[in-house]
C-alpha positions as CSV (number, residue, x, y, z in Angstrom):
1,M,-54.7,-5.8,-29.9
2,N,-53.1,-6.3,-26.8
3,R,-54.4,-7.8,-23.8
4,P,-53.9,-6.8,-20.2
5,E,-51.4,-8.8,-18.3
6,G,-53.2,-11.5,-16.1
7,P,-52.2,-12.2,-12.5
8,R,-50.1,-15.1,-13.7
9,A,-48.1,-12.9,-15.9
10,N,-47.7,-10.4,-13.1
11,T,-46.6,-13.1,-10.6
12,F,-44.0,-14.4,-13.1
13,K,-42.7,-11.0,-13.7
14,Q,-42.4,-10.1,-10.3
15,S,-40.5,-13.4,-9.4
16,W,-38.0,-12.9,-12.4
17,L,-37.1,-9.3,-11.0
18,R,-36.7,-10.8,-7.5
19,F,-34.4,-13.5,-9.1
20,I,-32.1,-10.9,-11.0
21,A,-32.0,-8.8,-7.9
22,L,-30.8,-11.8,-5.8
23,L,-28.4,-12.9,-8.5
24,T,-26.9,-9.2,-8.6
25,L,-26.3,-9.2,-5.0
26,C,-24.8,-12.5,-4.9
27,L,-22.5,-11.4,-7.6
28,V,-21.6,-8.3,-5.7
29,I,-20.8,-10.3,-2.6
30,M,-18.7,-12.9,-4.6
31,G,-16.8,-10.1,-6.2
32,A,-16.2,-8.5,-2.7
33,I,-14.7,-11.8,-1.5
34,L,-12.6,-12.7,-4.7
35,W,-11.5,-9.4,-5.5
36,P,-10.7,-7.6,-2.1
37,T,-10.7,-3.7,-2.3
38,S,-7.5,-3.2,-0.4
39,P,-4.1,-5.1,-0.3
40,Q,-4.0,-7.7,2.4
41,N,-2.6,-7.0,5.8
42,L,0.8,-8.7,6.1
43,S,0.6,-8.7,9.7
44,V,-2.5,-11.3,9.8
45,G,-1.1,-15.0,10.5
46,N,2.2,-15.5,8.9
47,R,1.5,-13.5,5.6
48,L,4.6,-12.0,5.6
49,V,6.1,-15.6,4.6
50,T,3.1,-17.1,3.0
51,S,2.4,-13.9,0.7
52,G,6.1,-14.3,-0.6
53,A,7.1,-10.9,0.8
54,L,9.9,-12.3,3.0
55,A,11.7,-14.5,0.5
56,A,11.4,-11.5,-2.3
57,W,13.0,-9.3,0.4
58,R,15.9,-11.6,1.0
59,S,16.2,-12.1,-2.9
60,G,16.3,-8.2,-3.3
61,N,13.2,-8.4,-5.5
62,L,11.1,-6.0,-3.7
63,I,9.9,-2.3,-4.0
64,V,8.5,-1.0,-0.8
65,L,6.6,2.5,-0.7
66,V,6.7,4.0,2.6
67,R,4.2,6.8,3.3
68,H,5.7,9.4,5.6
69,E,4.9,9.6,9.3
70,E,2.5,12.0,11.2
71,R,2.8,15.7,9.5
72,C,2.8,18.6,12.1
73,D,0.3,21.0,10.1
74,R,-2.5,18.5,10.4
75,S,-2.0,17.6,14.1
76,N,-2.4,18.8,17.6
77,N,0.8,16.6,18.6
78,P,3.9,18.9,19.3
79,C,6.1,19.5,16.2
80,L,9.4,18.2,15.7
81,G,10.5,21.2,13.9
82,P,9.0,23.1,10.8
83,A,5.3,23.1,10.4
84,D,5.6,21.1,7.3
85,G,7.6,18.3,9.0
86,L,6.6,15.5,11.4
87,T,5.2,15.6,14.9
88,H,7.3,14.1,17.8
89,P,5.2,11.1,17.9
90,G,5.8,10.7,14.3
91,S,9.5,10.7,14.5
92,V,9.2,8.0,17.2
93,S,6.9,6.0,15.1
94,A,9.5,6.3,12.1
95,A,12.4,5.2,14.3
96,A,10.5,2.0,15.2
97,V,9.5,1.3,11.7
98,G,13.4,1.6,10.6
99,S,14.1,-1.0,13.4
100,A,11.7,-3.4,11.9
101,F,13.4,-2.9,8.5
102,Q,16.7,-3.5,10.1
103,T,15.4,-6.7,11.6
104,L,14.5,-7.8,8.0
105,G,18.1,-6.6,6.8
106,M,18.9,-3.3,4.9
107,S,22.3,-4.3,3.7
108,H,20.8,-5.1,0.0
109,S,18.4,-2.2,0.0
110,D,18.4,1.5,-1.4
111,V,16.3,4.2,0.1
112,L,14.7,7.2,-2.2
113,S,12.7,10.0,-0.6
114,S,10.5,12.7,-1.8
115,P,12.2,16.0,-1.0
116,T,9.3,17.5,1.2
117,T,10.3,18.2,4.7
118,R,8.2,15.4,6.3
119,T,9.3,12.6,3.9
120,V,13.0,13.6,4.1
121,Q,12.7,13.7,8.2
122,T,10.8,10.2,7.9
123,S,13.7,8.7,5.9
124,R,16.2,10.1,8.2
125,F,14.6,8.6,11.3
126,M,13.8,5.2,9.7
127,F,17.0,4.5,7.5
128,G,19.5,7.3,8.6
129,E,20.0,8.5,5.0
130,A,18.3,8.5,1.8
131,H,18.9,9.8,-1.9
132,V,16.5,12.8,-2.0
133,L,14.6,13.1,-5.2
134,P,14.7,16.5,-7.2
135,D,10.8,16.9,-7.0
136,R,8.1,15.3,-5.1
137,L,6.4,14.2,-8.3
138,T,9.6,12.6,-9.7
139,L,8.3,9.3,-8.7
140,C,4.6,9.7,-8.4
141,G,1.5,9.2,-10.7
142,T,0.3,6.3,-12.8
143,A,3.8,6.2,-14.5
144,L,5.3,4.6,-11.3
145,V,4.5,1.2,-12.6
146,H,7.1,1.9,-15.2
147,E,9.3,4.3,-13.3
148,L,10.0,2.2,-10.3
149,P,11.5,-0.7,-11.9
150,A,13.8,1.7,-13.9
151,H,15.1,3.0,-10.5
152,K,15.6,-0.5,-9.0
153,I,19.1,-2.2,-9.2
154,A,18.7,-6.0,-9.9
155,G,19.1,-7.8,-6.7
156,R,18.7,-5.1,-4.3
157,N,15.2,-3.9,-2.6
158,L,14.0,-0.3,-3.3
159,L,12.4,1.7,-0.7
160,L,10.6,5.0,-1.6
161,V,9.5,7.3,1.4
162,T,6.4,9.1,-0.4
163,H,3.1,10.5,0.0
164,S,-0.5,8.9,0.0
165,E,-1.7,10.1,-3.4
166,C,1.5,8.3,-5.0
167,I,0.9,4.9,-3.2
168,G,-2.9,5.1,-4.1
169,E,-1.9,5.9,-7.8
170,L,0.2,2.6,-7.9
171,E,-2.4,0.6,-6.2
172,R,-4.9,1.9,-8.7
173,V,-2.8,0.7,-11.7
174,L,-2.0,-2.6,-9.9
175,G,-5.7,-3.6,-9.5
176,Y,-6.8,-1.9,-6.3
177,P,-8.5,1.2,-7.5
178,H,-10.6,1.4,-4.2
179,A,-8.0,0.6,-1.7
180,D,-8.2,2.5,1.7
181,G,-5.9,5.5,1.8
182,A,-2.4,4.6,3.1
183,E,-1.8,5.2,6.9
184,Y,1.1,7.4,8.1
185,G,4.2,5.2,8.2
186,S,2.4,2.3,6.3
187,S,4.5,0.1,3.8
188,L,3.1,-1.0,0.5
189,F,5.2,-4.4,-0.5
190,V,5.5,-4.7,-4.3
191,Q,7.2,-7.8,-6.0
192,V,9.2,-7.4,-9.0
193,R,8.3,-10.6,-11.2
194,A,10.5,-12.5,-13.5
195,N,8.7,-10.8,-16.5
196,G,9.4,-7.3,-15.0
197,K,6.0,-6.7,-14.0
198,L,4.8,-5.7,-10.4
199,K,2.5,-7.6,-8.1
200,V,1.1,-6.0,-5.0
201,L,1.9,-8.6,-1.9
202,G,0.3,-6.7,0.7
203,V,0.7,-3.8,3.3
204,L,2.1,-3.3,6.7
205,N,0.8,-0.5,8.9
206,S,3.5,0.9,11.5
207,Q,1.7,-0.2,14.5
208,D,1.6,-4.0,13.0
209,W,5.2,-4.5,12.5
210,A,5.9,-6.1,15.9
211,T,2.9,-8.7,15.3
212,A,4.3,-9.4,11.7
213,L,7.7,-10.1,12.9
214,G,6.5,-12.1,15.9
215,H,5.3,-14.7,13.5
216,L,8.8,-15.2,12.1
């Protein structure tokens, strides 16, 4: 015959439940600290150097995914041309980002671009020219982690002007399933390691380039 729980048993049970809840909260907080949801911002401090991004760039061991600049059909800003292309401010921002990449040095880098109007225009304002892919899904999706290294030439950086969903897919595969959506003109820096695997080093948003370069 079961006896009803006494006051001491109820107190112990409540204390135990509070302990479990507190432990769970601590684990969640520790997880957020130890495993950030988004790649680090390379404009903070001297992270362009401390992350290894600058050294990898100079060695031609980087893949950089660049999101196109502001699209006209989702903005009230004046259009540069077709509605599926960039806004005028977007073209100005693209040129500024391109100048920043020139500061790093582009002589050992190759540029690929999704074939949409907004990505091709971004490529031209940033880099002057780019190899246009046959389809926007040619380099997109979870297979990117294997396809990007296959398109990269050893000793040369690979830049891909692409779309936020493609950048998000790569981030998910490389350990950032809850990363913030890529901003217009942002650049995701990914290192090709000695074993051929990819490692996310960080992200630079278009407005943060001046700060990042100022630390060099």
